[in-house]
C-alpha positions as CSV (number, residue, x, y, z in Angstrom):
1,M,0.0,0.0,0.0
2,G,2.9,2.3,0.7
3,Q,3.5,4.7,3.6
4,Y,1.1,7.4,4.6
5,N,3.1,10.5,5.1
6,K,1.7,14.0,5.4
7,K,-1.8,14.4,6.5
8,Q,-3.8,16.6,4.1
9,S,-7.3,15.8,5.5
10,S,-9.2,12.9,6.9
11,V,-12.0,11.0,5.2
12,S,-14.6,8.9,7.0
13,F,-16.9,6.2,5.5
14,Y,-19.9,4.8,7.3
15,F,-21.0,1.5,5.8
16,Y,-23.9,-0.8,6.9
17,A,-21.8,-3.9,7.2
18,G,-18.7,-5.7,6.0
19,D,-15.3,-7.0,7.1
20,F,-13.2,-4.3,5.6
21,A,-9.9,-5.4,7.1
22,D,-10.4,-8.7,5.3
23,A,-11.4,-6.8,2.1
24,I,-8.2,-4.8,2.2
25,R,-6.2,-8.0,2.7
26,R,-8.0,-9.8,-0.2
27,Y,-7.4,-6.8,-2.5
28,E,-3.7,-6.7,-1.7
29,Q,-3.3,-10.4,-2.1
30,G,-5.4,-10.7,-5.3
31,I,-8.0,-12.9,-3.6
32,Q,-11.5,-12.7,-4.8
33,Q,-13.9,-10.7,-2.7
34,I,-17.2,-11.8,-1.2
35,Y,-18.9,-8.6,-2.2
36,Q,-18.3,-6.9,-5.6
37,T,-18.0,-3.4,-4.0
38,H,-15.1,-4.3,-1.7
39,N,-12.4,-4.1,-4.4
40,E,-13.7,-0.6,-5.1
41,V,-13.5,0.4,-1.4
42,A,-10.0,-1.0,-1.2
43,A,-8.9,0.8,-4.4
44,L,-10.3,4.1,-3.2
45,T,-8.7,3.7,0.2
46,K,-5.4,3.2,-1.6
47,D,-5.9,6.3,-3.8
48,L,-6.7,8.5,-0.7
49,L,-3.8,7.2,1.3
50,K,-1.4,7.8,-1.6
51,A,-2.7,11.3,-1.9
52,G,-1.8,11.9,1.8
53,H,-5.3,11.7,3.3
54,S,-6.1,9.6,6.4
55,V,-9.1,7.2,6.1
56,N,-11.6,5.9,8.7
57,I,-13.9,3.1,7.7
58,Y,-16.8,2.4,10.1
59,S,-18.8,-0.8,9.7
60,F,-22.1,-0.7,11.5
61,V,-23.6,-4.2,11.8
62,T,-20.7,-6.5,12.7
63,P,-20.2,-9.7,14.9
64,Q,-18.3,-7.7,17.5
65,H,-16.8,-4.3,18.3
66,G,-13.2,-3.7,17.5
67,E,-10.6,-1.7,15.5
68,A,-7.9,-2.5,13.0
69,R,-5.1,-0.4,11.5
70,P,-3.8,-2.3,8.5
71,Y,-1.7,0.7,7.4
72,D,-0.5,4.0,8.8
73,G,-3.4,6.4,8.1
74,L,-6.1,3.8,7.8
75,N,-8.4,3.0,10.8
76,I,-11.2,0.4,10.5
77,V,-13.8,0.4,13.2
78,N,-16.4,-2.4,13.6
79,L,-19.2,-0.9,15.7
80,G,-20.7,-4.2,16.7
81,A,-24.4,-3.4,16.1
82,N,-26.7,-6.5,15.8
83,S,-29.5,-4.7,14.0
84,Y,-30.3,-1.6,12.0
85,S,-32.1,-0.1,15.0
86,A,-28.9,0.4,16.9
87,G,-28.4,3.8,15.5
88,H,-27.1,5.2,18.7
89,L,-23.8,3.5,17.9
90,L,-23.6,5.5,14.7
91,K,-24.5,8.7,16.6
92,S,-21.7,8.1,19.1
93,A,-19.2,7.3,16.4
94,V,-19.9,10.5,14.5
95,A,-19.7,12.5,17.7
96,A,-16.2,11.2,18.3
97,D,-15.1,11.5,14.7
98,N,-13.2,14.7,13.7
99,S,-12.9,14.0,10.0
100,D,-12.9,16.7,7.4
101,F,-15.0,14.6,5.0
102,T,-17.8,12.2,5.8
103,I,-19.4,9.7,3.4
104,A,-22.6,8.3,4.9
105,H,-23.5,5.0,3.1
106,I,-26.5,4.2,5.3
107,A,-29.9,5.9,5.2
108,N,-30.1,5.7,9.0
109,A,-31.9,8.7,10.4
110,E,-29.7,8.9,13.5
111,L,-26.5,8.8,11.3
112,L,-27.8,11.4,8.9
113,T,-28.9,13.7,11.8
114,A,-25.6,13.3,13.5
115,V,-23.7,14.2,10.3
116,A,-26.0,17.1,9.6
117,Y,-25.1,18.8,12.8
118,K,-21.4,18.0,12.7
119,N,-18.7,20.4,11.4
120,T,-17.8,18.2,8.4
121,R,-18.2,18.3,4.7
122,A,-20.5,15.5,3.8
123,I,-22.3,13.5,1.1
124,A,-24.9,10.8,1.4
125,M,-24.3,7.8,-0.9
126,L,-27.2,5.3,-0.5
127,A,-28.2,1.9,-1.9
128,N,-31.8,1.7,-0.9
129,S,-35.3,2.6,-1.8
130,Y,-38.6,3.6,-0.1
131,N,-41.5,1.4,-1.3
132,R,-43.7,0.9,1.7
133,T,-47.1,2.7,1.9
134,G,-49.2,4.1,4.7
135,I,-48.8,7.0,7.1
136,T,-45.7,5.6,8.9
137,A,-43.9,5.1,5.6
138,W,-44.9,8.6,4.4
139,L,-43.5,10.1,7.6
140,E,-40.2,8.2,7.2
141,K,-39.8,9.4,3.6
142,R,-40.5,13.0,4.7
143,R,-38.0,12.8,7.5
144,I,-35.3,11.3,5.3
145,A,-35.9,13.9,2.5
146,N,-35.6,16.7,5.0
147,L,-32.4,15.4,6.4
148,L,-30.9,14.9,2.9
149,N,-31.9,18.5,2.0
150,N,-29.8,19.8,4.9
151,D,-27.0,22.1,3.6
152,R,-24.4,19.9,5.3
153,F,-24.9,17.2,2.6
154,E,-23.3,18.7,-0.5
155,L,-24.3,15.8,-2.7
156,V,-26.9,13.0,-2.3
157,S,-26.5,9.9,-4.3
158,N,-28.3,6.6,-4.7
159,H,-27.3,3.4,-6.5
160,C,-28.4,3.7,-10.1
161,M,-31.0,5.9,-11.7
162,P,-34.3,4.5,-10.5
163,A,-33.5,4.8,-6.8
164,T,-32.0,8.3,-7.3
165,E,-35.1,9.5,-9.3
166,Q,-37.2,8.2,-6.4
167,L,-35.4,10.5,-4.0
168,A,-36.3,13.4,-6.3
169,R,-39.9,12.4,-6.1
170,M,-39.6,12.2,-2.3
171,G,-38.6,15.9,-2.3
172,V,-34.8,15.7,-2.2
173,S,-33.4,18.7,-4.2
174,K,-32.6,17.6,-7.8
175,E,-29.7,20.1,-7.7
176,K,-27.8,17.9,-5.3
177,L,-28.8,14.4,-6.6
178,I,-26.4,12.2,-8.6
179,A,-26.7,8.5,-9.3
180,W,-23.7,6.2,-8.6
181,D,-22.5,2.8,-9.7
182,I,-19.3,0.9,-9.6
183,R,-17.0,-0.5,-12.2
184,H,-18.2,-4.0,-13.0
185,P,-15.7,-6.8,-13.6
186,F,-18.2,-8.6,-15.8
187,D,-20.4,-7.6,-18.7
188,P,-22.4,-9.4,-21.4
189,S,-19.7,-9.1,-24.0
190,T,-17.7,-11.8,-22.1
191,K,-20.4,-14.4,-22.6
192,P,-22.1,-15.7,-25.8
193,A,-25.9,-15.7,-25.9
194,K,-27.5,-18.9,-24.6
195,Q,-30.0,-21.3,-26.0
196,L,-32.4,-23.4,-24.0
197,R,-30.8,-26.7,-23.4
198,V,-32.8,-29.9,-23.9
199,R,-33.0,-31.1,-20.3
200,G,-36.4,-32.7,-20.1
201,D,-38.0,-31.7,-16.8
202,D,-34.8,-31.1,-14.8
203,F,-33.3,-27.6,-14.6
204,N,-30.9,-25.5,-12.4
205,A,-31.8,-22.1,-11.0
206,V,-29.6,-19.7,-9.0
207,Y,-30.4,-17.0,-6.4
208,V,-27.8,-14.7,-4.9
209,G,-28.5,-12.3,-2.0
210,S,-29.9,-12.2,1.5
211,I,-31.8,-15.3,2.6
212,A,-35.0,-13.8,3.9
213,E,-38.7,-13.8,3.4
214,S,-38.6,-10.1,2.5
215,K,-36.2,-11.0,-0.4
216,G,-38.8,-13.4,-1.7
217,I,-37.0,-16.6,-0.8
218,G,-40.2,-18.1,0.7
219,D,-41.9,-17.3,-2.6
220,L,-39.2,-19.0,-4.5
221,I,-39.3,-22.2,-2.4
222,R,-43.1,-22.3,-2.7
223,A,-42.8,-21.9,-6.5
224,I,-40.3,-24.7,-6.7
225,A,-42.7,-26.9,-4.7
226,L,-45.6,-26.0,-7.0
227,L,-43.5,-26.8,-10.1
228,R,-42.5,-30.2,-8.7
229,Q,-46.2,-30.9,-8.4
230,Q,-46.5,-30.0,-12.0
231,S,-43.7,-32.4,-12.9
232,L,-41.1,-29.8,-13.5
233,K,-38.0,-30.2,-11.3
234,I,-36.0,-27.1,-10.5
235,H,-32.8,-27.5,-8.5
236,C,-32.1,-24.2,-6.9
237,T,-28.7,-23.0,-5.5
238,L,-28.9,-20.1,-3.1
239,A,-25.8,-18.1,-2.2
240,G,-25.9,-15.6,0.7
241,G,-26.4,-15.3,4.5
242,G,-29.5,-14.8,6.6
243,D,-32.4,-17.0,7.7
244,I,-31.0,-20.1,6.2
245,E,-32.3,-22.6,8.8
246,L,-35.8,-21.0,8.6
247,M,-35.8,-21.4,4.8
248,K,-34.5,-24.9,5.0
249,S,-37.3,-25.7,7.4
250,L,-39.8,-24.3,4.8
251,G,-38.3,-26.5,2.1
252,R,-38.6,-29.6,4.3
253,S,-42.3,-28.8,5.1
254,L,-43.0,-28.5,1.3
255,G,-41.1,-31.6,0.4
256,V,-38.4,-29.9,-1.7
257,S,-35.4,-29.9,0.6
258,D,-33.6,-32.1,-1.9
259,L,-33.9,-29.4,-4.5
260,L,-32.5,-26.6,-2.4
261,H,-28.7,-26.1,-2.0
262,F,-27.7,-23.3,0.4
263,L,-24.0,-22.3,0.0
264,G,-23.8,-19.4,2.5
265,L,-21.4,-16.6,1.4
266,I,-19.2,-17.3,-1.6
267,G,-16.7,-15.3,-3.6
268,N,-17.9,-12.8,-6.2
269,Q,-16.2,-14.5,-9.2
270,D,-17.8,-17.8,-8.1
271,V,-21.2,-16.1,-8.0
272,F,-20.8,-15.0,-11.6
273,Q,-19.6,-18.4,-12.8
274,M,-22.5,-20.0,-11.0
275,M,-25.0,-17.7,-12.7
276,A,-23.4,-18.3,-16.1
277,N,-23.7,-22.1,-15.7
278,A,-27.3,-22.0,-14.5
279,D,-30.5,-22.3,-16.7
280,L,-32.2,-19.5,-14.8
281,V,-31.4,-16.6,-12.4
282,V,-34.2,-15.7,-10.0
283,V,-34.5,-12.3,-8.3
284,P,-37.7,-12.5,-6.3
285,S,-37.5,-9.4,-4.1
286,R,-40.7,-8.3,-2.4
287,S,-41.9,-4.8,-3.4
288,A,-41.5,-3.4,0.1
289,Y,-37.8,-4.5,0.3
290,P,-35.8,-1.3,0.5
291,E,-33.1,-2.0,-2.1
292,G,-31.8,0.0,-5.0
293,F,-30.9,-1.8,-8.2
294,P,-29.0,-4.8,-6.7
295,L,-25.5,-5.6,-7.9
296,T,-26.5,-9.2,-8.3
297,M,-28.8,-8.1,-11.0
298,F,-25.8,-6.7,-12.9
299,E,-24.1,-10.0,-12.5
300,A,-27.2,-11.8,-13.7
301,I,-27.5,-9.6,-16.8
302,A,-23.7,-10.0,-17.5
303,S,-24.0,-13.8,-17.4
304,R,-26.6,-13.8,-20.2
305,T,-28.6,-16.4,-18.3
306,P,-32.3,-15.5,-18.6
307,I,-33.7,-13.8,-15.5
308,V,-37.0,-14.2,-13.7
309,C,-37.6,-11.2,-11.4
310,S,-40.4,-9.6,-9.4
311,D,-41.9,-6.2,-10.4
312,H,-40.1,-4.5,-7.5
313,P,-40.4,-0.7,-8.1
314,M,-36.6,-0.3,-8.6
315,F,-36.6,-3.1,-11.3
316,R,-39.5,-1.8,-13.3
317,P,-37.7,0.9,-15.4
318,I,-35.0,-1.5,-16.5
319,M,-36.4,-5.1,-16.3
320,I,-39.1,-5.1,-19.0
321,N,-41.2,-8.2,-19.1
322,G,-40.5,-10.4,-22.2
323,R,-37.6,-8.2,-23.3
324,S,-35.0,-8.1,-20.4
325,A,-36.6,-10.6,-18.0
326,S,-39.7,-12.7,-17.2
327,V,-41.4,-10.4,-14.7
328,Y,-44.1,-11.4,-12.3
329,P,-46.1,-9.6,-9.6
330,S,-44.1,-9.4,-6.4
331,G,-45.1,-11.8,-3.6
332,D,-47.2,-14.1,-5.9
333,Y,-45.5,-17.5,-5.8
334,K,-47.9,-19.0,-8.3
335,A,-47.1,-16.2,-10.8
336,L,-43.4,-16.8,-10.1
337,A,-43.8,-20.5,-10.8
338,L,-45.6,-19.7,-14.0
339,A,-42.8,-17.3,-15.1
340,M,-40.2,-19.9,-14.4
341,R,-42.1,-22.6,-16.3
342,E,-42.7,-20.4,-19.3
343,T,-39.1,-19.3,-19.5
344,L,-37.8,-22.8,-19.3
345,T,-40.2,-24.3,-21.8
346,D,-40.2,-21.6,-24.5
347,A,-37.0,-21.9,-26.5
348,A,-37.6,-18.7,-28.5
349,K,-38.3,-16.6,-25.4
350,Y,-35.3,-18.1,-23.6
351,S,-33.0,-17.2,-26.5
352,A,-34.4,-13.7,-26.8
353,L,-33.9,-12.9,-23.1
354,S,-30.3,-14.0,-23.4
355,V,-29.6,-12.0,-26.6
356,N,-31.3,-8.9,-25.2
357,A,-28.9,-8.8,-22.2
358,S,-26.6,-6.5,-24.1
359,V,-29.4,-4.0,-24.6
360,T,-30.4,-4.2,-21.0
361,W,-26.8,-3.5,-20.0
362,E,-26.6,-0.4,-22.2
363,N,-29.8,0.9,-20.5
364,L,-28.0,0.8,-17.1
365,K,-25.2,3.1,-18.2
366,G,-25.1,6.7,-17.0
367,P,-24.5,6.8,-13.2
368,A,-21.3,8.4,-11.9
369,D,-18.5,6.0,-11.0
370,W,-18.5,5.6,-7.3
371,R,-14.7,5.7,-6.7
372,T,-14.2,8.6,-9.1
373,L,-17.1,10.6,-7.6
374,I,-15.7,10.4,-4.1
375,L,-12.1,11.2,-5.2
376,K,-13.3,14.2,-7.3
377,W,-15.4,15.5,-4.4
378,V,-12.6,15.3,-1.9
379,T,-9.9,16.7,-4.2
380,E,-11.9,19.2,-6.3
381,G,-15.2,19.9,-4.6
382,R,-18.8,19.3,-5.6
383,N,-18.7,21.9,-8.4
384,C,-15.9,20.3,-10.4
385,P,-16.9,19.8,-14.1
386,W,-16.9,16.0,-13.9
387,I,-19.4,15.9,-11.1
388,R,-21.6,18.6,-12.7
389,R,-21.8,16.6,-15.9
390,H,-23.3,13.6,-13.9
391,M,-25.8,15.5,-11.8
392,L,-29.4,14.3,-12.1
393,S,-30.5,17.9,-13.1
394,I,-28.2,17.6,-16.1
395,V,-28.6,14.0,-17.3
396,N,-32.4,13.7,-16.7
């Protein structure tokens, strides 16, 4: 990494979760990361240290509290929260943090409030959406929008265009909004278009992400059980952490435990290869789940394996039914089963979805590169020409 010498300024990142000491180690040793974003975090950290800035990385939800200093000028703090509701830990961390620049990567109200009233230059870079309805959800949206409109936040960014445009609809000033994305190690040009393989009634599907009912895993398992009853056997490999035992129990109760293969967390390159080798990638997120456009969707598109996904609000502008994916109504496992069946039994549709991956990929271009955005902001300020060209008020 090299030696950190003269301190020019200090930069603090607040992330929801992640073992960043391990991510730095993997980056330095050329070992594949568990999460696609971690190489970008490590590379940006290296850029900032080389430029003479000190860096603090705070990880919110972690197995335990602790600190690590892999290099001079780099401090990694695991806050040890066991749930999103432990916002007081973020508030305390910000109170003790004297950094010149703060990047809040969590839409936690206590974090945003603490940063808003701290003497620091700040940006909010989120990766979530607000899709719940009702008075409580409306009040939350209003509170978050008011916080993000605080003058302390020079820029407000969300992952990809749909989630950033949603912030504008919530009332966040369009003059400070900018969509972000990262550099992707895979794209559809690396894979040929796929044809439906003649497999009889036996196919392989893949899911990657959190194992939780809110991510639609229960819907997926119920769909697989229904398809088995209809004499279509879908072996499903699920990579990710979460409520694995609960979902295994559901699979046993429905008589499909032999068709479910839970891998836990695996490397990002392995994820992509697993998708490329599958017959189908399923992204069954429930509509209320607060995600932006998930990175696993990028990997799925890049693999050229046909996708079955829900009509989650953040998917709708990009994932068009019959063109970029087989889209079904969120939370409807019978509709999910039907979408899976139709995709795996219609050779023309299967081929078209795979061919169209390159068009879908092009439609995702436009957001500012995450690493470049932060480096430009720290070194040149929010009004630098590169940042101005990527602002939502300019590109949309």
